[in-house]
N, C-alpha and C positions, 0 to 999 in steps of 0.2 A: 354344662359348659357354655360360656358365652360365644356368640359369633364375634368375629374379629375383623375389623376393617381398618387398614392403614391407608391414609392419604398422604403421599409424599410428593411435594412440589419440587421442581427442579430450579435451582438458583434463586429461590425466594428469599428476600431479605427479612431479617427479624423485625424490621420496622414497617413492613408492608401490610400488616394485618391490623385491623381496628383495635382488637383486644390487646395489641402490643404497642399501642400509641399512635397509630396512623388515623388521622381525622379527615383525610381527603379521598381515600379509596374505600369503596363499599364492599365489605366482606361479612355480611350478616350471618351466613351459615357457619363459617369458621368461628366467628365471634360467639355463636350460640353453643359451640362445643366447649369453648372456654367458660362461658357463663354457666353451663349446665354440668360442668365437670371440674377438672383440675388443670390449672395453667402452670406450666413449668417455666419460670421466669429466667432460670440460669441453666438452660439445657444446652448441651454442646454436641456438635457433630465431631466425629473422630478424625476428620480431615476436612480441608477447605476446598477439595475438588471431588468430582463425582465418584470415580471408581473406588478409591480407598474408603471414602465415607460409607458408601453402600455396602461394601464388603464387610466393614466393621458392624454395621447395623444387622446384617444377615447372619453373622457368626458370633457376635458378642465378644469379638477379639480385635485388637489393633491390627490393621491391615498388613503390617509388616510380618505378622505371624503366619499369614496365609500366602505371602508372596504377592500381595495386591497393593503395595504401597505406591505404585506409579499409575498414572492415568493411561487407560487403554485408548489408543488413538485411531483404531480402525477395526473393521470386521476381520481383516486378515492377520491381525496381531495374534500370535500363539499364546498370549497370556490369558488367564482366566481363573475363576474361582475353583480351586482344586476339589476333586471328588472326595478327598479325605476330610474336608471340612464338614462339620455337622451344622446344618443351617436351620434357621427359624422355621421355614415351611416344612422341613423334614421332621422337626420336633412335633409340629402340629399334626402332620400326617400320621405319625405314630400314635396320636391320641384320637384318631378317627375323623379328623377334619378333612373336608374337601378344600383344596387350595388352588388359588388362581392368581396369576400375575397379569395385570392389565396395564400396558404402557411401556415404560422404559426399563431396560435390563442393565446394560453397560457393565457386565461382569464377565465378558468374554463370550466367544461364539465358536470359533474354529481353532483347534490345536494343530490340526493338519488341514490341508486343503478341503474345505466343504464337508468336514466331518461332524459339525454341530456338537462338538464334544462338551461345550459349556452351556448347552441349551438349558433354560430354566426347568424343563421337564425332567432333567437329570440332576436337579439340585433341590427337589422337593415340591415342585408345583405340578398339579394335575392338569392345569390348563394355562396356556400362554397366548395372549394376543397383544402385540405391540411391536416395538422396535428393539432389535437385539443390541444396537449400539447406542447412539445418542443423536440428538438433533445437531445440525451443523449449518452454518451460513451458506456453505457451498451447495446445499440442497436447492437453493434458489437459482442455481446455474451461474452465479456471478464469480465463483472461485475466489471469494473474499479471504478465506483462511489461507489458501496457497499464496495469495498476494501479500497478506499480512506477514506471513512467515518468510516470504522471499524464496520459497522452495523452487518455483519454476525458474526464476532468474539464476539461481545457483546451478541448477541442472543444465540450463542452456550454456552457461559459461564453461562448465565441465565438459560438455559435449564439444564445444568449440576448441578447447585446449586439446582434447583427445584427437580431434580431426586434424588440427594443426600439427600435432606430434606425428600422426600417421603420415601426413604429407612430407614432413622432413625426413622420416625414416625411409619413405618410398623413394625420395630423390637422392638421399645420401648413402643409404645402406643397401636396402633390398626392396624392390617394388612389390614382390609378393607379400613380404612381411608387412609392409606399409598398408597394402590393401586389406589384408587380414585384420590388422589393428583397427582400420577404419570401419570395417563391417561389424566387428565385435563392439566397438564404441556405439555405433548406431543402434545395434540390437539392445545392448545393456541400458544405455541412457534413454533410448526411445521407449523402452519398457517402463522405466521410472516416470518419464514425462507423460506417457499415456495414462499411467496409474494415477498420477496427481491431477491431471486435467479432467479425469473422469471420476475423481474422488467422491464428488457429490452425487454420483449415480450409483456406484456399486456399494456405497455405505447407506444409501437411502432405500431401505426396504421395510415393508410391513409384513409381519409373520404371524400366522396362526399355528400354534404348536410347532410342527416341523416344516411347515410349508410356507414359502413366500407367496403372499396373496397380492402384493402390490410393489412394483419397482419401476420408477422411483416413487417414493412415498408422496402421496397427495395430501398436503396439510389442510386442504379445505374440509371442514367438518370433522377433523380427526378427533377433537374433544368429544363431539357428539357420539362418534363411533365407539370411543372408549367407554363412555357412559353406558351405551346400549349393551356392550359385551359384559360389563360388570353387572348390570341389571339382569341380563339373561342367565348368567352363572348363578347369581343369588337365588333367582326364582326356581331354577332347576334343582338346586340342592335343597331348597326349602321343601319342594315337592317330594324329594327323596328322604326328608327328615334327617339330614346330616348337618352337623355344625359346620359353619362356613368360615374360611379365612380368605379374604380378598385384599390383595395389595394393589391399590389404585395408585400407580406410579406415573403421575401426570407428565406429559411432555412440556406443558407450560411450566415456568416462564422462561425457559431456555431460548436463546435465539436460534433460528429466526422467529420473530413473533408472528403468530398466526391467529389473532382473534377473529371471530366471525360475527356477523350481525345476530342479535342486536347490540353486541358488546363493542364491535369495531367503531372507534371514534366516540365512545360513550363516557370514558373516564376523563379525569383531569390530567392524566399523566401519559398521554399518547398510547402507542401500541402496547407498551409494557403494562401500564395501568389497566388497559382493556383486557389483557391476558390474565392479570390477577383477578379481576372481577368475573371473568368467564370461568376461571378455575373455582372460585367460590360458588358460583352457580352450579357447577358440575358436582361439587361436594354435596350441595343441597339435593340434587337429583338422586344421588345414591342413597342419601338418608331418607328421602321421601319413599323410595322403593321399600326400604326396610320397615318404615312406618306402615305402609300399605299392607305389608305381609304380617304385621303385628310382631315384628322381630326387634323393634327399636330398643325396648327396655333392657333386653338381654344381649345387646351388642356393644362391644367395647370399640370405641373409635379412637384412633391415634392419628393426630394431624401434625405434620412437621415439614421442614425443608431439608434437602440433603446437605446443605451448607449455607454459608452467607450469600448475600446478593452480589451480583456481578456489577461493580461500579464502573467497569470499563466498557460496558455495552453501549453502542452508539448507533444512531440512525444514519441514513444515507447522506445527511448534511454534516455529519461529524459531531452532532450534539449527543451528550451523554444521556442515555435513557434507561439505564439499568436500575437495579433494585436499591432500596434504602435500608441501611443497616442500623437505623436509629442513631443513637449517640455514639456508637462504637466506631473506632478507627479500623481501617482495613476492609478487605472484601474477599470474594472468591479468589483463591490462589494464594492468599496469605496464610501460611500454615499455622501461625501462632496468634495473630491478633484477633480480638474478640469479633470484629466485623466479619471475619471469614468463617468463624465456627459457631457463633451464637445462633440458635435456630428458634423459631416461634412454635413451640410444641404445646399441645394441650390434649388431654385425655378425658373422654366421657364414657361412663358405663352406668347408666341410670339405676340399674339394679343394685349396684354395690358401692359406687364412689360418691362422695359428697359433692354438692353443687357449690359454685362460687368459691373455690378453694385455690389459694395461691401458694405455690412452693417456690421459695427463693433460694433454696440450697442448691449447690451445683449437682447436676445430674448429666448423664451421657446417653446418647442414642443407643449405645451398646447395652444399656440397662433393659431395653425392651424385651429381648429374648428371655433372660432369666426371670423377669417379672411375669411374662406370660406363662413360662414354665411353671411358676409357683401357683398360678391361677388354674391351669388345666391339668396339673399333675404330670407335666412333661419331663423329659430326661435332658439334663445338661451333661455334656461329656466330662468325665473325671480323669481322662488320660492326657489332658492338655491344659494350658492356662486359659482361664475365662476371665476377661477383663471387666465385663459388665457386672452389675449388682442387681439383686432383687429390690426394687424400690416400692413394692406394693404397700409396705407399712407407711412409707412417706406419702403415698397417694391417698391412703385412707385416713391419715392423720394420727395413726398409732405411734409413729415416730416423727420427730421434728428435725433430725439431723441426717445429713447425707451419709450413706454407707461408704462413700469414697473418702480416702485420705489424700491420695495423689491421683492426678490425671495427667497423662503425657500427650503432648501436642507435637505432631510430626509434620515435617516438610519432606515429603517422599520418605527416604530411609533414615533421616536424621531427626533426633529429638531436638526441636527448636525452642520448646518452652515446656515448663512443668508447673502444674497448678497444685498447691498444697492447701488443704483445708483443715487447720487444727481444730479439734473438737472444742465446742463451747467457748470459742474465742470471738466469733463474729467476723473474723478476718478470712479473706481468701487471697493467699499470696500466689504470685505468678512470676517465675524466674525465666527471663528470656536469654537464650544462648545465641540467637541470631536476630538480625533485623532486616526487614525487606529493603530492597533498593528503590524506595519510593522517589518520585520526583520531588525536588527541593520545595519545601513549603506545603506539601500535600501529604495525604495518606493513601495515595494510589500509585500503582506502577505506571510506567510510560505507555505500556501496551500489553495486550494479551501475550504477545510473543515474549515480552520481558518476564512475565510471571512464570512461563514455562522453561525458558532457557537461561535466565540470569539468576544465579544462585543468591540466596540471602547472604548478607554480610555476617560472618562470625564475629561476635562481640569479644573484644579482648578481656573485658570484665563483664560478666552477666549482669543484666539489669533486673532489679526486683521491684515489683509493684504490688500494691494491695488493691485488687480490682473491686473489692467490696466498697472501698472509699474513692477509688480512682478508676472507674470503669473505662475511661478513654485511654488509660495507660500513658499519661502525659507527665507524671511526676514520680520518677523512680526514687525509691527510698535511699536515704543517705547511708552508704556502706560503713561509715565511721561510727554509727550509733546503733543501739539495739532497736529492733530485733534482727537487723540484717544478718549478722554473722551466725546467730542461732538458727534462723530460718534457712539460710543457705546451706548450713551443715546438714540439716534434716533432708533437704531436697537433694543434695549431692549423694547422700546415702541411698535415698530412694532411687535415684538415677542408676547408681551402681547395681542395686538389686534388680532393677528392671532390665538392665543390659545383660545381667547374668541369666535372666529368664529367656533371653533371645538366643542363647548359644545353641547352635544346631539348627536354627531356623534358616 
């Protein structure tokens, strides 16, 4: 059985890697995975934001099936990956693998106060070192997220209204009632104000297994610490002669950017570019350890991003400094457009997979679990819908066509687009049911707040594109001529069948 290492980068754009067309950022180690393995040119995240994308990768199921379609916004959220889900690390544990998650989790933590119900140790990992939630600009102490969403301003206004109402009641109706109302307002609103003002502290934790080891999280040298934990786990399991599964879930390149010397200031693209290059170096450090232990040839490496790059990321001067999604429109937070869901994926397994291989057929990150199950003889659940496919024949070259006929793209709980891949046609059709509220003349939202709180616009007539010929989705097909009506009919039937499969979810 091969050792398995997943490298998942946070918010990395499909165009940020040299092997995917970037000629200004230096990513030699990731490029080597593509060079010495299989590059998936049309790989897709199951969602354009972290939580649902990661849930789908971990379960091989659309996030709506597990109740994970929405973004988890804090450690106190009761939402998380249900214990009833059969996960990728659980499948590998059943096959004798030692499993570790190093880095970001973001699939829930507490169902009730401080119960750690959704801890990765309870979802198939033997070891966890990292952050249970996600990075956040407020970790810097500047309260940028609260300011951007206007949360504190709203709370202060509500508190003022409540106190004014209490004063009126006290003067005109009953003093005791008015004082009671004022005290209740202060306690209730004060609690919320305190929670949001300290958001960057009580969400900023570093955890080893069940124990908080750092609060607030110190971003200085965090990438180095993640590397060392991954190396230590690999070496310990090598000594125990157990196959190893390590999920290196990097904190880079999510904001706040935290590149360290010698990478700080070294790239052509500011802190973001520095973070990309430091992440590439980190990938190389893990690979070097496996080479040192003579484990490299029988290790399967899977490199990808959890979704598209964040084009709204900006520095303190307001300049956009986020990821590059290549030629694709849209970005993180766009549930349907290619820029939000195309990811730079490559797979290397020297013992079994060919070198310098390009797969241009549509694939999904949900395919990872069934593909690994076919390799290690693992169990896939038969009592529920599995949306991913085994793409090992595609990786080895035994097959040339994707096993997917339809792929569904979600904006939270709504299907916002559907991809249809007719066999032996060369076409990849995509029917949009919704359109983002982009700023006029651009392909970006006005702000992060807009991506989270402003719903996409439902289209009165769905727009059909052939993304194999129009990857920027700029020229919708004329609905008055073929193949519009035929293709839309097939897609609508698939949508109905898919919705039927969600009954009871």
